[in-house]
N, C-alpha and C positions, 0 to 999 in steps of 0.2 A: 799021838804021845800024850797024856793027859799033864797040864802044867802044874798040877799039884803034885805030882812024882817028882818032878826039878825041883819043886819050892821046897821040898824035905830035905835035899842036899846042901840046902844055903843055911849057915850058919843063922840063929836067928838076930843074933846082933849085928849082921850084917846087911839085911834087908834095909835099912835106913841111906846105904850105899847105892841102892837101887833107885830110890827118890833123888837120891844126890847127883848121878847121873841123868836121870831123866831131863833135871832142870838144867845142866851143862847143855843139853842136845839141844833143849829149848832156846838156852841164849844163845848157841852158836847157830842157829835157824835163823832166830831173827834180828843178830846181829848184822848191821848191814855190810860191815867189812870183810864178814866170812862168805866167800861165796862157794866153798868147795863141801857142797853138802854131803856128796857121797864120803866124805873123810869123816862124818861125826861119829860113828858106828866104831871106827879105827881109833879114834880119838877116848870114844869112853870106854873102850877096850883098854885101850895105854893105860887111863887115870884108874881104871878100877884095879889092874893088876898090883899096880904101886903103892895103892893104897891100901887093897887087901893085905900083900904080901907085910907091908909097914904094920898095919894092925896087927895081924896074927904073930908077928916077930917079936915088937915091941910092948903092947895094950896086955897079950896074953903071955908076954913075958918067957916066949919060948925061943927067942935068938933067931940067927938067920941061918935055918939050918936046910937041909935037901927037901927033910918031911915037910919045912913051912913055904921053900917055894913051890913046890909041887901042890900041897894043901892051896895055898895062895891063890896057884896059876887055876885050879879046877874052879875054886870059888868063885874069882875073877872072870872068868868066862861064864860060869852059870850067871853072875849078879850084871853082867854085861849084856847079856842077852835076855833078861828078862828086861831090863829096861827099855831094851831096843823095841822086844815083840809087843810088850805093853804096849808103846807109842803105836807102834804099826796095828794092834788090834783098835785101838782108838779112833787111828787115824782112817783105816778101812771100814770098823762098822759104824762110825757117825760121818767124816767128810765124804768118802766115796760113797757109802749108801747115800746121801744125800743128792750126791751128782747123777745117779745112776737113778733115781726117782724122778727129777726132773727134766729126763729125757735126754741131757747131754752126752 
């Protein structure tokens, strides 16, 4: 699936949230007290769910309706997926590629 198709479904004003999630993920990954790296995508999804639903409900003035929750969940999952997928692309394309090139 072409990533640009997924990006068309995300509200433009919420793209900054993907960058915010990426920063949270990097923070957790480098924090010496955080040992459960496997939890990072789940934490990012949770943060994305809360922020996206609250944004759509309050900032857009739509209130906490069923439509807002469904829209927020869909948007939040896509935004978290973009953040995690983007991180994996960089890691696999740069870090792992160097590892493969060095013969490790």
